[in-house]
C-alpha positions as CSV (number, residue, x, y, z in Angstrom):
1,X,84.4,79.5,40.0
2,X,85.4,81.2,43.3
3,X,86.1,85.0,42.7
4,X,87.7,87.3,45.3
5,X,86.5,90.9,44.4
6,X,88.9,93.8,44.4
7,X,87.8,96.7,46.5
8,X,86.9,98.9,43.5
9,X,84.8,96.0,41.9
10,X,82.9,95.7,45.4
11,X,82.1,99.3,45.5
12,X,80.9,99.6,42.0
13,X,78.8,96.4,42.3
14,X,77.0,97.9,45.4
15,X,76.9,101.5,44.8
16,X,77.6,102.3,41.1
17,X,76.9,99.3,39.0
18,X,76.9,101.2,35.9
19,X,80.7,101.7,36.3
20,X,81.3,97.8,36.3
21,X,82.8,96.6,33.0
22,X,80.4,94.3,31.2
23,X,82.8,91.3,31.7
24,X,82.6,91.9,35.4
25,X,78.7,92.2,35.4
26,X,78.5,88.8,33.7
27,X,80.8,87.2,36.2
28,X,79.0,88.7,39.1
29,X,75.6,87.6,37.9
30,X,76.7,84.0,37.0
31,X,75.0,81.8,39.5
32,X,77.9,79.2,39.1
33,X,80.5,81.6,40.5
34,X,81.0,82.0,44.3
35,X,81.7,85.6,45.2
36,X,84.0,86.5,48.1
37,X,85.0,89.8,49.6
38,X,88.1,90.3,51.9
39,X,88.1,91.8,55.3
40,X,91.0,93.8,53.7
41,X,88.5,95.6,51.5
42,X,86.4,96.5,54.5
43,X,89.4,97.8,56.3
44,X,90.4,99.7,53.2
45,X,87.0,101.4,53.0
46,X,87.0,102.2,56.7
47,X,90.3,103.9,56.6
48,X,89.8,105.8,53.3
49,X,86.2,106.9,54.1
50,X,87.7,108.3,57.3
51,X,90.1,110.3,55.2
52,X,87.2,111.6,53.2
53,X,88.3,110.1,49.9
54,X,85.6,110.5,47.2
55,X,84.9,107.0,46.0
56,X,85.2,105.6,49.5
57,X,82.4,107.6,50.9
58,X,80.5,104.5,52.2
59,X,80.0,103.0,55.6
60,X,82.1,99.9,56.0
61,X,79.6,98.1,58.3
62,X,76.7,98.9,55.9
63,X,78.8,97.5,53.0
64,X,79.6,94.4,55.0
65,X,76.0,93.8,55.9
66,X,74.9,94.2,52.2
67,X,77.5,91.9,51.0
68,X,76.6,89.1,53.5
69,X,72.9,89.6,52.7
70,X,73.6,89.2,49.1
71,X,75.3,85.9,49.7
72,X,78.9,87.0,49.3
73,X,81.4,84.9,51.4
74,X,83.7,86.8,53.8
75,X,87.5,86.0,53.7
76,X,89.3,86.9,57.0
77,X,92.9,87.9,57.2
78,X,95.1,85.1,58.3
79,X,98.8,84.9,59.3
80,X,99.5,82.9,56.1
81,X,98.1,85.8,54.0
82,X,100.2,88.5,55.8
83,X,103.3,86.4,55.5
84,X,102.8,85.8,51.8
85,X,102.9,89.4,51.1
86,X,106.7,89.3,51.8
87,X,107.1,87.0,48.7
88,X,105.4,89.5,46.2
89,X,107.4,91.3,43.8
90,X,107.3,95.1,44.2
91,X,104.7,95.6,41.4
92,X,102.1,97.6,43.4
93,X,102.7,99.8,46.4
94,X,99.2,99.7,47.9
95,X,99.3,97.6,50.8
96,X,95.6,96.7,50.4
97,X,96.0,95.4,46.9
98,X,99.2,93.5,48.0
99,X,97.4,91.8,50.7
100,X,94.4,90.9,48.4
101,X,96.9,89.5,46.0
102,X,98.5,87.5,48.7
103,X,95.2,86.1,49.8
104,X,94.3,85.1,46.2
105,X,97.6,83.2,46.0
106,X,97.3,81.5,49.3
107,X,93.5,80.5,48.9
108,X,93.9,79.7,45.3
109,X,91.1,82.1,44.4
110,X,90.8,84.1,41.2
111,X,91.0,87.9,42.0
112,X,88.7,89.9,40.0
113,X,90.0,93.3,39.2
114,X,89.9,96.2,36.8
115,X,93.4,97.3,37.8
116,X,96.0,96.5,35.2
117,X,98.8,96.8,37.7
118,X,97.2,94.3,40.1
119,X,96.7,91.9,37.1
120,X,100.6,91.9,36.6
121,X,101.0,89.7,39.7
122,X,101.7,86.0,39.3
123,X,98.4,84.9,40.9
124,X,95.1,83.7,39.5
125,X,93.6,87.0,38.3
126,X,90.8,88.0,36.2
127,X,91.2,91.5,34.6
128,X,87.9,93.1,33.5
């Protein structure tokens, strides 16, 4: 299964694996799963680390390098992704989460999240 990881799942996987729910740990270590991160997550980390937000105290370039070294696929932002945001119901206000949901819908990839609000979107989502 191809899994697009929400930003907090990426951060936990790389910096605080003890925070990962056991269901997420199982999905991340399953060799049959293709793990994908979005450029949206790197953008979110870069912006929020610049604002000195606690859990985002990580260098986006270092995170990207580690993800690529660990075999994660990188999903760029396309015009189709951005346009799809307009069709989403107003469930979540966070623009990063909304773009991740749009990417999951457009690409037909399951979005792996621990955020119950994100999980309410009508997209392929795995709540852990």
